[in-house]
C-alpha positions as CSV (number, residue, x, y, z in Angstrom):
1,M,-7.9,24.1,52.9
2,F,-9.9,24.9,49.8
3,W,-10.4,22.1,47.2
4,Q,-12.8,22.2,44.3
5,E,-13.1,19.6,41.6
6,D,-13.7,20.7,38.0
7,D,-17.0,19.0,37.1
8,N,-16.7,20.4,33.6
9,P,-13.1,20.0,32.4
10,K,-12.3,22.1,29.4
11,A,-12.7,20.2,26.2
12,F,-9.7,19.8,24.0
13,E,-9.7,22.3,21.2
14,V,-8.0,21.4,18.0
15,P,-5.3,24.0,17.2
16,D,-5.5,25.6,13.8
17,D,-1.8,26.3,13.4
18,I,-1.7,23.6,10.8
19,V,-4.8,22.6,8.7
20,D,-5.7,20.7,5.6
21,L,-6.7,22.8,2.6
22,S,-9.1,21.0,0.3
23,F,-9.1,22.3,-3.2
24,D,-11.7,21.7,-5.9
25,I,-10.0,20.3,-9.0
26,Q,-10.9,19.7,-12.6
27,C,-9.0,16.6,-13.7
28,R,-10.1,13.6,-15.7
29,E,-7.2,11.2,-14.9
30,L,-3.8,10.9,-13.2
31,P,-1.0,8.4,-13.3
32,V,-1.2,6.0,-10.4
33,D,2.3,7.0,-9.2
34,H,1.9,10.7,-9.5
35,A,3.5,12.0,-6.3
36,H,6.7,13.3,-7.8
37,A,5.0,14.8,-10.9
38,L,2.4,16.5,-8.7
39,S,5.0,17.9,-6.3
40,T,7.1,19.3,-9.1
41,A,4.2,21.0,-10.8
42,L,3.0,22.5,-7.5
43,K,6.5,23.8,-6.7
44,A,6.5,25.8,-10.0
45,C,3.5,27.7,-8.6
46,L,4.5,27.6,-5.0
47,P,8.3,27.6,-4.4
48,L,7.5,27.6,-0.7
49,L,6.7,23.9,-0.9
50,A,10.4,23.2,-1.2
51,D,11.3,25.4,1.8
52,D,9.0,24.4,4.6
53,E,8.9,20.6,5.4
54,R,5.7,21.1,7.4
55,L,3.9,21.8,4.1
56,G,2.7,18.5,2.8
57,V,0.9,17.3,-0.3
58,H,-1.6,14.4,-0.1
59,T,-1.4,12.1,-3.1
60,V,-4.8,12.0,-5.0
61,H,-6.9,9.0,-4.2
62,V,-10.2,7.8,-5.6
63,A,-12.8,5.5,-4.1
64,G,-13.4,2.0,-5.5
65,S,-17.2,1.6,-5.5
66,Q,-17.7,-1.9,-7.0
67,N,-16.9,-5.4,-5.8
68,G,-13.7,-6.7,-7.2
69,W,-12.3,-3.2,-7.8
70,E,-8.6,-3.1,-8.0
71,R,-6.3,-0.1,-8.1
72,P,-4.9,0.4,-11.6
73,D,-1.4,-1.0,-12.2
74,P,1.1,1.7,-13.0
75,V,3.4,-0.9,-14.7
76,L,0.7,-1.4,-17.3
77,G,0.4,2.3,-17.9
78,Q,-3.1,2.4,-16.3
79,R,-4.4,5.6,-14.7
80,L,-6.7,6.7,-11.9
81,I,-10.0,8.0,-13.2
82,L,-11.1,10.9,-11.1
83,S,-14.7,12.0,-10.2
84,R,-15.9,15.5,-9.9
85,R,-15.9,15.1,-6.2
86,T,-12.1,14.3,-6.0
87,K,-10.2,16.9,-4.1
88,L,-6.5,18.0,-3.9
89,L,-5.4,18.2,-0.2
90,L,-2.5,20.1,1.1
91,R,-1.4,20.2,4.8
92,V,-0.5,23.8,5.4
93,P,0.8,25.9,8.4
94,K,-1.5,28.7,9.3
95,E,1.0,31.5,8.4
96,H,1.2,30.2,4.8
97,L,-2.6,29.8,4.2
98,D,-3.1,33.0,2.2
99,Q,0.0,32.5,0.1
100,V,-0.9,28.9,-0.8
101,Q,-4.5,29.8,-1.6
102,D,-3.5,32.8,-3.7
103,A,-0.8,30.9,-5.6
104,L,-3.0,27.8,-6.4
105,D,-6.4,29.2,-7.0
106,G,-7.0,29.0,-10.8
107,A,-3.6,27.3,-11.4
108,E,-3.4,24.9,-14.3
109,L,-0.9,22.1,-13.9
110,D,0.6,19.4,-16.2
111,I,0.9,16.2,-14.2
112,A,2.9,13.8,-16.4
113,G,0.8,14.8,-19.4
114,C,-2.5,15.0,-17.5
115,S,-4.2,18.4,-17.1
116,L,-5.2,19.5,-13.6
117,K,-6.9,22.8,-12.9
118,I,-7.2,24.0,-9.3
119,G,-10.2,25.8,-8.0
120,K,-11.3,27.3,-4.7
121,S,-10.3,25.8,-1.3
122,K,-11.8,25.1,2.1
123,Q,-10.0,24.8,5.4
124,K,-10.4,21.6,7.4
125,V,-9.0,21.3,11.0
126,L,-7.1,18.1,11.8
127,S,-8.9,15.1,13.3
128,T,-8.7,14.0,17.0
129,Q,-9.4,10.4,16.1
130,G,-7.1,8.0,17.9
131,T,-6.3,5.8,14.9
132,L,-4.2,7.3,12.1
133,F,-2.8,5.9,8.9
134,A,0.0,6.9,6.6
135,R,0.0,5.4,3.1
136,Y,3.7,5.9,2.6
137,V,6.5,6.2,5.1
138,I,10.1,6.3,3.9
139,L,12.2,3.2,4.8
140,E,15.7,3.1,6.0
141,S,18.2,0.5,4.7
142,G,17.0,-3.1,5.4
143,E,13.6,-2.2,6.6
144,D,11.9,-3.4,3.5
145,A,12.7,-6.9,4.7
146,D,12.4,-6.3,8.4
147,E,9.1,-5.0,9.7
148,T,10.2,-5.2,13.3
149,A,13.2,-2.9,12.7
150,F,10.9,-0.4,11.0
151,L,8.4,-0.4,13.8
152,Q,11.0,-0.2,16.5
153,R,12.5,2.9,14.8
154,I,9.1,4.6,14.5
155,V,8.2,3.8,18.1
156,S,11.5,5.1,19.3
157,M,11.3,8.2,17.1
158,L,7.8,9.1,18.3
159,G,8.6,8.3,21.9
160,A,11.4,11.0,21.8
161,R,8.6,13.4,20.7
162,D,6.4,12.4,23.7
163,I,4.0,10.5,21.4
164,R,3.6,7.1,23.2
165,V,2.9,4.3,20.7
166,T,1.0,1.3,22.2
167,K,-0.5,-0.1,19.0
168,A,1.1,0.0,15.5
169,L,0.8,-2.1,12.4
170,C,2.7,-1.7,9.2
171,G,1.6,-2.9,5.7
172,K,3.3,-4.0,2.6
173,T,6.2,-2.1,1.0
174,A,5.6,0.1,-2.0
175,A,7.9,1.8,-4.4
176,V,7.2,5.5,-5.0
177,G,8.8,7.2,-8.0
178,G,11.1,10.0,-6.8
179,P,13.5,12.5,-8.5
180,D,16.4,10.0,-8.3
181,G,14.4,6.8,-8.9
182,P,12.1,4.6,-6.8
183,V,11.9,5.2,-3.1
184,Q,10.9,2.3,-0.8
185,T,8.0,2.9,1.6
186,R,5.6,1.1,3.9
187,S,2.1,2.0,5.0
188,L,1.7,2.4,8.7
189,M,-1.3,2.5,11.1
190,I,-0.9,3.8,14.7
191,A,-3.8,3.3,17.1
192,G,-4.6,4.2,20.8
193,L,-3.4,7.8,20.5
194,S,-4.8,10.5,22.8
195,R,-6.4,13.4,21.0
196,E,-3.4,15.6,21.7
197,E,-1.0,13.0,20.3
198,S,-3.2,12.4,17.3
199,V,-3.2,16.1,16.3
200,R,0.6,16.4,16.9
201,L,1.4,13.4,14.8
202,Q,-0.7,14.8,12.0
203,Q,1.0,18.2,12.4
204,E,4.5,16.8,12.5
205,G,4.3,13.6,10.3
206,V,7.1,11.1,10.1
207,G,10.2,11.1,7.9
208,P,11.1,13.1,4.7
209,L,9.4,13.8,1.4
210,R,6.2,15.3,2.9
211,H,5.8,17.2,-0.4
212,M,5.4,13.8,-2.1
213,G,2.8,12.6,0.3
214,C,5.2,10.5,2.5
215,G,4.8,10.5,6.3
216,I,1.4,12.2,6.2
217,F,-1.1,10.8,8.6
218,I,-4.9,10.8,8.1
219,P,-7.8,9.4,10.3
220,H,-8.5,5.7,9.9
221,K,-11.5,3.7,11.0
222,G,-9.9,0.3,11.5
223,I,-7.0,-2.0,10.9
224,D,-8.3,-4.3,8.2
225,P,-7.2,-2.2,5.1
226,V,-3.7,-1.6,6.4
227,N,-2.2,-4.3,4.3
228,K,-3.8,-2.9,1.2
229,A,-1.5,0.1,0.9
230,H,-2.4,0.7,-2.7
231,D,-6.2,0.7,-2.1
232,D,-8.1,3.9,-1.8
233,D,-10.4,5.2,0.9
């Protein structure tokens, strides 16, 4: 009998079949609830966005740097004030990278009356971090009042995709403006994922409206901010 242990198991390599594209942008301000307007403007430059559900658009978020900072209230007509470091992020399948970069480089968009000019982009591989967070996951009927039903559905859905959920926490509901009116969502944190599960969940997401930032997972450092679905990283 021959038996040899592998003392140096091969490290997990993050696949690059889906990556995040980080675009430089020139934009002074945006509406707080800008997901639908941003998606619509991007589709005019990139019709592919409507055809491939793997292609996702992260909503634009800014950092609150001072104590007592609160996210502007869209009901009051307040807006997000962007810094020069703010980026536009798209989650893009590898086969579409060149097409997306060519279509958006230099594009000037009107986002509900706000001017946004897109610059050069950089590729960023997905994270292997075991805790992921989605700001907006589309709810099914009754789940706005029943957190347990929402979590059970998500756990069952991911289990069918061989992603075993052992730790999950949902946040408050939030209405996101859509083409046919407000869409009800919840924030969601999932922890305890293996590196492979983490990458697959980022690649596949959860639920519809990926082009409006829904169901897109990003790395998360802890569980405390989960109930602050409107706060920015």
